[in-house]
C-alpha positions, 0 to 999 in steps of 0.5 A: 322864245323858240324859233318857228321852223320853215315848212317841211323841216325835220324834227327830233321828238324825244319823249318819256314818261314815268310812274312812281309805283307803277301804277302810281303818281305819273307824268310825262315829258317831251321835247322837240329838237332841231336835229341840225343844231340841237336847239330846243324848239318846244317842251311839254310836260304834265302830271297825269294822276295815277297811271302806269309807266307805259301809259305815261310813255305813250302820253309823252309820245302824243304830247311830243307829236302834237308839239311837232305838228303845231310847229310844222304839220308837214315836217318829218319827225324822228321819234327817239324814246328809251321805251322799247315797248312803245318804239316797237309797237309804234313801228308795227313790229310788236303787237299791242296786246294791253287794252290800255295801250291800244287807244293811246297808240291809235291816237299817236298814229293819227297826229301826223301821217305815218309816212312822216314819222319814224321811231328809234330806241335810245338808251335811257342816258340819252333821253335825259331831257324828256326824263327830267321834264317827266320828273318835273311834272310829277314833282309839280303834281306832288305839290298840287301844282301844274308843270310850268315851262317858266320854272323848268331847268330840264333844258339847262341840265341837258345842256350841262350834261352834253357839255360834260359828255364832250369832256369825259363821256357818258357812262357807257362810252367811258366804260368802252374807252376803259376796255379799249385802254385795257386792250392796249395796255394788256396786249402782251398779257396773253389771252388767258390772263388779266381781269375785268371790272364790270361796266355800265351804269344801269345796274346796282351791285357789280359782281364782275371778276375773273377772266373775261369769256368769249360769248361766242364759244360754247362750253364743250368737252374735248376728246380728252375730257377737258372743258373748253369755252371757259376761257376767252378766244380773244385777248385784251389786245384785240379791238374792244367793243364800244357798243351796248352789250346783249344783256341777259336778265336771269330770273329764277322761277318762283317757288313750287311745293318742292322748293321750301324743302330743297328737293331736287326738281329738274327736267326729269321729274313731275314738272310742278306748278308754282305754289301760291307763294311762287305766284306772288313772287312772280307778280312782284318780279313782274311789277319790278320789271314793269317799273324799270322798263328795260326788258325788250324780250322774254325767253323761258325754259319749257318747264311749267314753273318757268312758263308761269313765272314768265307769263306773269311778267309778260302780262305786265310788259305786253310782250310774248314769251319765247321758249328756249329748250336749252334753258331747262333745268338739269335732269336729276334722274332717280334723285328727282323729288328727293332731298339731299339727305335722302340722296345721301342715304340711298345713293352715297357713292353716286352722290360723292362722284357727282360732287367731285366731278362735273362729268358724273351724272346723277343716278338713273341716267340724269345729266352731268354738269358738263352736259348741262354746260354744253346745252346752256352755252349753246342756248346762250350763243343762240340768244346772243345772236337773236338779240344783239345789244338788247336786254332779254329776260331769261326765266330759268332755273338754278343750274342754268343761271349758275352755269351762265355766271360761271362761264362768264367769270371763267370759274371752275365747275366746282363754283356751282356749289358756291353760289346761292340763288333764291326763288324768284331772284334776279341775276344779270350777265352782259355779253359784248361783241368783242367776246367779253362777258361781265356779270352785273348782278347775282341773286338780287331779291330786293323786289321780293321785300 
């Protein structure tokens, strides 16, 4: 039987919620812990019917705070959740825009005096106890039953995880130790050699390869015209970053009327809006991000098709969209609106030069790939500085996404022609504080099927 704490004690509340469909069958879980011993003092879980992830997460928070109050209404409570949305909103740093969230946040705020409660975001892998409780509740609901603490194995599973972690470490810590080991083993390799495997357990396909890139060094062109910034400024012998990376989830905008015929559509053209197909793609991407629940901020190219795509996601996540000028598409000059074949017919020499050199610009004053690389790398560095160790959705275009991937891999400029990026596809790159980068995903379209 859980022990009853003395008056004025400190508690840790871990809470989570989930929805199988978002909205779909949903449930929450919450656990009250003794921060000194890690002892489980109380558990709560419930199937709540059809709801969204965010509603379930707030319900979990409310249940956890109520359980803590029942144990000791004078206790100070540290809430730990893997929902950045709930943590930031309850901390007062983010506005609560969604009408379904406002009454839940208000209810949570009334349970204990605000001076007694603080909030902390934790990675999902550190919130397994509450996550298992939520899944137990959803499983019970699927069977037409209520969750029962007597049948719960969440506490036992969490204890087993903690024991295993002490032996082998969790995925993030293991990856960090691997990087540290490589740093020691490769100290004599020199800054320009070596390879790196992608790390992290939060994504599916890993497409990491090549030389790690210093995230803080923008790609540029020297006086001799040689590109710099595509090789790391640090070697494997330096101290490895053991923390969470800044992760850019790169979403290409949805289709426009120009997309199906693959016409050049950059920042110097007509700035087209999303087509009906593109709006549907944006909504499916938004649903996928809402279900995953990992996005903490949204930035977008200033062009209309990206702003519309970003707005669809922001509406589902309750986040604001911040415009980053450096994420706009290449200015294709006189080629805007033309197909590749039409450019080949009208400007054959200019096209050959463009295909052969990153320093060649499209006809009529467009941007070269070298110019775009400098602009995109500068935007990358600004975003890394603004969102350290956070997961940011960047809604942008083909060339900026390919450029970020190319720079992360240390690949040559001609690699831009060897990548395929579908409309509304998802890619991801992680940037570590030690200057290394890891490509996690490239051209994922699973959410569109």
